C-alpha positions as CSV (number, residue, x, y, z in Angstrom):
1,X,0.0,0.0,0.0
2,X,1.3,3.4,-1.0
3,X,0.9,6.5,1.3
4,X,0.6,9.9,-0.3
5,X,3.3,12.3,1.0
6,X,2.2,15.8,1.7
7,X,4.6,18.8,1.5
8,X,5.0,20.6,4.8
9,X,3.2,23.7,3.5
10,X,0.2,21.7,2.4
11,X,0.2,19.7,5.6
12,X,0.1,22.9,7.6
13,X,-2.8,24.2,5.6
14,X,-4.8,20.9,6.1
15,X,-4.0,21.0,9.7
16,X,-5.3,24.6,9.9
17,X,-8.5,23.7,8.1
18,X,-9.1,20.7,10.5
19,X,-8.4,23.0,13.5
20,X,-10.7,25.7,12.0
21,X,-13.4,23.2,11.4
22,X,-13.0,21.9,15.0
23,X,-13.0,25.4,16.3
24,X,-16.1,26.5,14.4
25,X,-17.9,23.3,15.6
26,X,-17.0,24.2,19.2
27,X,-17.9,27.7,18.6
28,X,-21.3,26.8,17.3
29,X,-21.9,24.5,20.2
30,X,-21.7,27.5,22.4
31,X,-24.3,29.4,20.5
32,X,-27.4,28.1,22.4
33,X,-26.0,29.4,25.8
34,X,-28.1,32.5,25.9
35,X,-30.7,31.7,28.7
36,X,-34.4,32.0,27.6
37,X,-36.6,33.9,30.0
38,X,-36.6,37.1,31.9
39,X,-33.4,39.1,32.7
40,X,-32.5,42.1,34.8
41,X,-30.7,44.9,33.0
42,X,-29.2,47.9,34.7
43,X,-27.7,51.2,33.6
44,X,-25.3,52.9,36.0
45,X,-25.7,56.6,36.4
46,X,-24.0,59.1,38.8
47,X,-21.1,56.5,38.9
48,X,-23.1,54.2,41.4
49,X,-26.9,54.5,41.0
50,X,-28.4,51.6,38.9
51,X,-31.5,52.2,36.9
52,X,-32.8,48.6,36.5
53,X,-35.3,47.3,33.8
54,X,-36.6,43.9,32.8
55,X,-36.1,42.3,29.4
56,X,-36.9,38.9,28.0
57,X,-34.8,36.7,25.6
58,X,-36.6,34.0,23.7
59,X,-35.7,31.8,20.7
60,X,-37.9,32.7,17.8
61,X,-36.6,30.3,15.1
62,X,-34.6,27.2,14.8
63,X,-35.4,25.8,18.2
64,X,-37.0,22.6,16.8
65,X,-34.0,21.9,14.7
66,X,-31.6,22.7,17.4
67,X,-30.0,25.4,15.2
68,X,-30.9,28.2,17.7
69,X,-30.3,30.8,14.9
70,X,-32.4,33.7,16.1
71,X,-33.2,35.2,19.4
72,X,-35.5,38.1,20.1
73,X,-34.9,40.6,23.0
74,X,-37.9,42.5,24.4
75,X,-37.7,45.4,26.8
76,X,-40.6,45.2,29.5
77,X,-42.0,48.2,31.2
78,X,-45.3,47.2,32.7
79,X,-47.8,46.7,29.9
80,X,-45.3,48.1,27.4
81,X,-43.1,45.6,25.3
82,X,-40.4,47.1,23.0
83,X,-38.8,44.6,20.7
84,X,-35.1,45.2,19.9
85,X,-33.8,45.5,16.4
86,X,-30.7,44.1,14.7
87,X,-30.1,41.7,17.6
88,X,-26.7,40.0,16.9
89,X,-25.2,37.3,19.2
90,X,-22.2,35.2,19.4
91,X,-20.4,33.1,22.2
92,X,-18.7,36.2,23.3
93,X,-21.0,39.2,22.5
94,X,-24.5,40.5,22.4
95,X,-25.4,43.6,20.5
96,X,-28.7,45.3,19.5
97,X,-30.3,48.5,18.4
98,X,-33.4,50.1,19.9
99,X,-36.3,50.9,17.6
100,X,-37.5,54.6,17.1
101,X,-34.7,56.1,19.1
102,X,-31.1,56.4,17.9
103,X,-29.4,54.2,20.6
104,X,-27.8,50.8,20.8
105,X,-26.0,48.3,23.1
106,X,-22.6,46.6,22.6
107,X,-21.9,43.9,25.2
108,X,-19.5,41.1,26.0
109,X,-20.8,37.8,27.3
110,X,-19.3,36.5,30.6
111,X,-21.3,33.2,30.5
112,X,-24.8,31.9,29.7
113,X,-26.4,34.1,32.4
114,X,-24.5,37.4,32.4
115,X,-23.2,39.9,29.9
116,X,-22.2,43.6,30.3
117,X,-21.2,46.5,28.1
118,X,-22.1,50.0,27.1
119,X,-25.3,51.6,26.1
120,X,-24.8,54.4,23.4
121,X,-27.5,57.1,23.5
122,X,-27.2,59.1,20.3
123,X,-30.8,60.5,20.7
124,X,-29.9,62.9,23.5
125,X,-29.0,66.5,22.9
126,X,-25.5,65.7,23.9
127,X,-24.8,62.0,23.1
128,X,-23.5,59.9,26.1
129,X,-22.7,56.4,27.1
130,X,-23.6,54.5,30.2
131,X,-22.3,51.2,31.6
132,X,-24.7,48.3,31.3
133,X,-25.0,44.9,33.0
134,X,-27.4,42.1,32.6
135,X,-28.1,38.9,34.7
136,X,-30.6,36.2,34.1
137,X,-33.7,35.6,36.2
138,X,-33.3,38.4,38.7
139,X,-36.0,40.8,39.9
140,X,-35.9,44.4,38.8
141,X,-35.6,45.5,42.4
142,X,-34.3,43.4,45.5
143,X,-37.3,41.7,47.2
144,X,-38.2,43.2,50.6
145,X,-37.7,41.2,53.8
146,X,-41.2,41.8,55.0
147,X,-44.2,39.5,55.2
148,X,-47.1,42.0,55.2
149,X,-46.8,44.9,52.7
150,X,-48.7,48.2,53.2
151,X,-50.8,49.5,50.2
152,X,-49.1,52.5,48.5
153,X,-51.2,52.6,45.4
154,X,-53.4,55.5,44.5
155,X,-53.2,59.2,43.4
156,X,-50.5,61.6,44.6
157,X,-50.2,65.4,44.3
158,X,-46.5,65.8,43.7
159,X,-44.0,68.7,43.5
160,X,-40.7,68.3,41.8
161,X,-37.7,70.5,42.9
162,X,-39.9,71.9,45.8
163,X,-39.0,75.4,47.1
164,X,-36.9,76.2,44.0
165,X,-37.4,78.5,40.9
166,X,-37.7,75.2,38.9
167,X,-40.5,73.8,41.1
168,X,-43.2,72.1,39.0
169,X,-46.4,70.1,39.8
170,X,-47.1,66.5,38.8
171,X,-49.5,63.7,39.6
172,X,-48.3,60.3,40.6
173,X,-50.9,57.5,39.8
174,X,-49.9,54.0,40.9
175,X,-51.4,50.5,41.0
176,X,-50.2,47.9,43.5
177,X,-50.6,44.1,43.4
178,X,-48.8,42.4,46.3
179,X,-45.4,43.9,46.2
180,X,-45.6,44.9,42.5
181,X,-46.0,48.7,41.6
182,X,-46.9,50.0,38.2
183,X,-48.0,53.6,37.2
184,X,-46.5,56.9,36.0
185,X,-46.3,60.6,36.8
186,X,-48.4,63.1,34.8
187,X,-46.9,66.6,34.3
188,X,-48.2,69.7,32.4
189,X,-45.9,68.7,29.5
190,X,-46.6,65.1,29.4
191,X,-46.1,61.9,31.4
192,X,-43.2,59.5,32.3
193,X,-44.7,56.7,30.4
194,X,-44.9,53.1,31.6
195,X,-43.1,52.7,35.0
196,X,-42.7,49.4,36.8
197,X,-41.3,48.4,40.2
198,X,-42.0,47.0,43.6
199,X,-42.2,47.6,47.3
200,X,-38.6,47.6,48.6
201,X,-39.2,48.0,52.4
202,X,-42.1,48.7,54.8
203,X,-42.1,52.5,53.9
204,X,-40.3,52.4,50.6
205,X,-40.9,51.6,46.9
206,X,-39.2,52.3,43.6
207,X,-40.3,52.3,39.9
208,X,-38.3,52.6,36.7
209,X,-38.4,52.3,33.0
210,X,-36.1,52.2,29.8
211,X,-37.5,53.1,26.4
212,X,-34.4,53.2,24.2
213,X,-33.9,56.9,24.7
214,X,-34.8,57.7,28.3
215,X,-33.9,55.8,31.5
216,X,-35.8,56.7,34.6
217,X,-35.7,55.8,38.3
218,X,-37.9,57.1,41.1
219,X,-37.1,56.1,44.6
220,X,-39.6,56.9,47.3
221,X,-40.0,56.8,51.0
222,X,-42.8,57.8,53.3
223,X,-42.1,59.9,56.4
224,X,-44.0,59.3,59.8
225,X,-46.8,61.8,58.5
226,X,-47.2,59.7,55.3
227,X,-45.7,62.4,53.2
228,X,-43.9,60.9,50.2
229,X,-40.1,62.0,49.8
230,X,-38.6,60.9,46.6
231,X,-35.6,61.2,44.3
232,X,-35.8,61.1,40.4
233,X,-32.8,59.9,38.5
234,X,-32.5,60.3,34.8
235,X,-29.9,60.2,32.0
236,X,-26.2,60.5,32.6
237,X,-26.4,62.4,35.9
238,X,-29.8,64.0,36.5
239,X,-31.0,64.0,40.0
240,X,-34.0,65.7,41.4
241,X,-36.0,65.6,44.7
242,X,-39.8,65.6,44.9
243,X,-42.5,65.2,47.5
244,X,-46.0,64.0,47.3
245,X,-49.1,63.5,49.3
246,X,-52.1,61.2,48.6
247,X,-54.9,63.2,47.0
248,X,-57.5,61.6,44.8
249,X,-58.8,64.9,43.7
250,X,-55.4,66.2,42.4
251,X,-55.5,68.0,39.2
252,X,-53.1,69.8,36.8
253,X,-53.8,73.0,34.9
254,X,-56.0,72.8,31.8
255,X,-53.6,71.8,28.9
256,X,-55.8,73.8,26.3
257,X,-55.1,77.0,28.2
258,X,-51.3,76.8,28.5
259,X,-50.5,77.8,24.9
260,X,-52.5,80.1,22.8
261,X,-52.6,82.2,19.6
262,X,-51.3,85.7,20.1
263,X,-51.3,86.7,16.4
264,X,-54.3,85.3,14.4
265,X,-53.4,87.3,11.3
266,X,-50.1,85.3,10.5
267,X,-50.8,81.6,11.2
268,X,-48.3,80.1,8.8
269,X,-44.9,78.4,8.5
270,X,-42.7,76.9,5.9
271,X,-40.1,74.0,6.5
272,X,-38.5,71.5,4.3
273,X,-40.0,67.9,4.1
274,X,-37.8,64.8,4.3
275,X,-36.8,65.0,0.7
276,X,-35.8,68.6,0.9
277,X,-38.9,70.2,-0.6
278,X,-40.3,73.4,1.1
279,X,-43.8,72.9,2.3
280,X,-46.1,75.7,3.8
281,X,-49.3,75.7,5.8
282,X,-50.6,77.9,3.1
283,X,-50.0,75.4,0.3
284,X,-53.0,74.4,-1.8
285,X,-53.0,70.7,-0.3
286,X,-54.0,72.2,3.1
287,X,-56.5,74.7,2.0
288,X,-60.2,74.0,3.0
289,X,-58.9,71.0,5.1
290,X,-58.9,70.5,8.8
291,X,-55.2,70.5,9.9
292,X,-53.7,69.1,12.9
293,X,-50.1,70.5,13.5
294,X,-47.9,68.3,15.7
295,X,-45.0,70.1,17.2
296,X,-42.7,67.2,18.1
297,X,-39.3,65.5,17.9
298,X,-38.3,62.0,17.0
299,X,-36.3,61.9,20.3
300,X,-39.5,62.6,22.5
301,X,-41.3,59.6,24.0
302,X,-44.6,61.5,24.5
303,X,-44.3,62.5,20.8
304,X,-43.9,58.8,20.0
305,X,-47.2,57.9,21.9
306,X,-49.0,60.9,20.1
307,X,-47.6,59.7,16.7
308,X,-48.9,56.3,17.2
309,X,-52.4,57.7,17.9
310,X,-52.4,60.3,15.1
311,X,-51.3,57.8,12.5
312,X,-54.6,55.8,13.0
313,X,-56.7,59.0,13.2
314,X,-55.2,60.3,10.0
315,X,-55.8,57.1,8.0
316,X,-59.4,56.9,9.2
317,X,-60.3,60.6,8.4
318,X,-58.0,61.7,5.6
319,X,-60.8,61.0,3.0
320,X,-63.1,63.4,4.9
321,X,-60.5,66.3,4.7
322,X,-58.1,65.7,7.5
323,X,-54.4,66.6,7.2
324,X,-51.8,66.2,9.8
325,X,-48.4,67.9,9.8
326,X,-45.6,66.9,12.1
327,X,-43.1,69.7,12.8
328,X,-39.9,68.0,14.0
329,X,-37.5,69.9,16.2
330,X,-34.6,67.5,16.0
331,X,-31.5,67.5,18.3
332,X,-29.2,66.9,15.5
333,X,-28.0,69.7,13.3
334,X,-27.0,67.1,10.7
335,X,-30.0,67.2,8.2
336,X,-29.5,63.7,6.9
337,X,-29.3,62.3,10.4
338,X,-32.3,64.2,11.6
339,X,-34.3,63.1,8.6
340,X,-33.3,59.4,9.1
341,X,-34.5,59.7,12.7
342,X,-37.8,61.2,11.7
343,X,-38.2,58.5,9.0
344,X,-37.5,55.8,11.8
345,X,-40.4,57.2,13.8
346,X,-42.7,57.5,10.8
347,X,-42.0,53.9,9.5
348,X,-42.3,52.4,13.0
349,X,-45.8,53.8,13.5
350,X,-47.0,53.8,9.9
351,X,-47.6,57.4,10.1
352,X,-48.6,58.4,6.5
353,X,-48.9,62.1,7.2
354,X,-46.6,64.9,6.3
355,X,-43.4,65.4,8.4
356,X,-41.3,68.4,8.1
357,X,-37.8,68.9,9.4
358,X,-37.7,72.5,10.9
359,X,-33.9,72.5,11.2
360,X,-34.2,73.8,14.7
361,X,-34.0,72.4,18.2
362,X,-35.4,73.3,21.6
363,X,-38.3,75.1,23.0
364,X,-36.9,78.6,22.5
365,X,-36.2,77.8,18.8
366,X,-39.6,76.4,18.3
367,X,-41.3,79.4,19.9
368,X,-39.3,81.7,17.7
369,X,-40.3,79.8,14.6
370,X,-43.9,79.9,15.3
371,X,-44.4,83.5,16.3
372,X,-48.3,83.4,16.2
373,X,-48.2,81.4,19.3
374,X,-47.3,82.8,22.8
375,X,-44.6,80.2,23.1
376,X,-43.8,76.5,23.2
377,X,-43.4,74.9,26.7
378,X,-43.8,71.3,25.7
379,X,-43.1,68.7,23.0
380,X,-45.6,67.7,21.9
381,X,-47.8,70.7,21.5
382,X,-50.7,70.1,19.1
383,X,-52.6,72.8,17.1
384,X,-56.1,72.1,15.7
385,X,-57.0,74.3,12.7
386,X,-60.4,74.5,11.0
387,X,-61.2,74.5,7.3
388,X,-61.0,78.3,7.2
389,X,-57.5,78.4,8.8
390,X,-58.6,79.5,12.2
391,X,-56.8,77.9,15.2
392,X,-59.7,76.2,17.4
393,X,-57.6,74.5,20.0
394,X,-53.9,74.3,21.2
395,X,-53.1,71.4,23.4
396,X,-49.9,71.4,25.5
397,X,-48.3,67.9,26.1
398,X,-49.8,64.5,25.6
399,X,-50.9,61.8,28.2
400,X,-49.8,58.6,26.7
401,X,-51.4,55.1,27.2
402,X,-49.5,54.6,30.5
403,X,-51.8,57.2,32.1
404,X,-54.9,54.9,31.6
405,X,-58.1,56.9,31.9
406,X,-56.1,60.2,31.3
407,X,-55.1,59.0,27.9
408,X,-58.7,57.8,27.1
409,X,-60.0,61.2,28.3
410,X,-57.6,63.4,26.3
411,X,-57.8,61.3,23.0
412,X,-61.5,61.2,23.2
413,X,-61.6,65.0,23.6
414,X,-59.1,65.4,20.8
415,X,-61.0,63.1,18.5
416,X,-64.3,65.0,19.2
417,X,-62.6,68.2,18.2
418,X,-61.4,66.7,14.9
419,X,-64.9,65.2,14.1
420,X,-66.4,68.6,15.0
421,X,-64.1,70.5,12.7
422,X,-64.5,67.9,9.9
423,X,-68.3,68.3,10.1
424,X,-68.2,72.0,9.6
425,X,-68.7,73.5,6.0
426,X,-65.8,75.4,4.5
């Protein structure tokens, strides 16, 4: 029997191929090691404070064949579920992007139950990064060492930054089931969306959320007089005190009376659409129509909630003469990037109405660009204009679905206004 003799270079190549094949096989054998189920994620702010949130990881294809080729990561904030985009994983890394907002995660895996890395938030006015860690099957907040939990659910009249020039009113609305707490804070410029947390002690509880652009943590403690003493953490370093007292009759100012028309003779504007074409309120396509003008930004979570609602309303009533214009005040001065962010929001919610890039950013710039109003104090602010071009209502802020009955009340009133204006003759 003759044996083939290989040259040293050829033998080395074959050896490498065999080794590579073995390495790839071993590499693939590690791929299923992402644990399915709920995970605890935490962003570190102020160098030591953790803003926790819950997410799930599940296999969505290949499980029956053993290929484990696709996982899905879903952020969970109470009733809200946010599915990550471009989820890419390997034995040593986990990376994904957030929908709507311009942010992403880059992480290294330690084992099948932990990974850590960096959250890159490019949707902020000044982009920043935060340390991130994740561990499998841990609660959002540490479980309290008590057997009987007091009931802290209800409605609270709150004051943020009390006793300062920046003091502002808010309403906390919370539901409690056992030790679990869900709810939100309503303010005169919007709400803090879906917050979730738990009782952390006999007189303490905490709630938090993460939506891809904003990370919020509210820690709360009751003093002997049952006065709520809290601290609000947000972003890279924001920290703000607040107080509250239970009050089922607490109310905020009327959102239809915070912004108004100060010059009814010059209700107009002109900005570029997402393709660089100038569009004005005075254009023929808007004449004789009911026009809803949404003053917004793709970075704004309350604007996101309003866009989701307006998209459906527009599709339903467009044939009856409704037009909607989203005036985007973006945080990026790069036109291409700003337009990409607006398109991301538009596509996510199938918003088929007109969006314009104002090329401006911030409340002061928004106020200056719309001089017929007394000023802009909130994103979003929504203007309802009748068929004759007269402003009939200006609504400051937007109560999103996390606010429950407040969302239903406000959207019902807005819808009644739209239906009323559509029913009027030109």
